[in-house]
C-alpha positions in Angstrom: 11.4 25.8 -29.1 10.5 27.6 -25.9 6.9 26.3 -25.9 8.2 22.8 -26.5 10.6 23.1 -23.4 7.7 24.3 -21.2 5.5 21.3 -22.4 8.3 18.9 -21.8 8.9 20.1 -18.3 5.2 20.1 -17.4 5.0 16.6 -18.9 7.9 15.3 -16.7 6.6 17.0 -13.7 3.2 15.2 -14.1 4.8 12.0 -14.8 7.0 12.3 -11.7 4.0 13.2 -9.7 2.0 10.4 -10.9 4.7 7.9 -10.2 5.0 9.3 -6.6 1.2 8.8 -6.2 1.4 5.2 -7.7 4.4 4.3 -5.5 2.5 5.6 -2.4 -0.7 3.8 -3.2 1.4 0.5 -3.9 3.3 0.8 -0.6 0.1 1.4 1.2 -1.6 -1.7 -0.3 1.5 -3.7 0.5 1.3 -2.7 4.1 -2.5 -3.3 4.1 -2.0 -6.9 2.7 0.7 -7.5 5.1 -1.4 -6.5 8.0 -4.3 -8.7 6.7 -2.0 -11.8 6.4 -0.8 -11.2 9.9 -4.2 -11.0 11.3 -5.2 -14.2 9.5 -2.0 -15.9 11.0 -2.8 -14.6 14.4 -6.3 -15.7 14.5 
């Protein structure tokens, strides 16, 4: 039971970490595309 709890905790920590990375990448991409569109509109 104890090892399962440790595995569970580790799994959730990794999942949370991954989701944070994915979210950051996604927002960075959104910002990048917004800037790109703005540049095309300006020029």
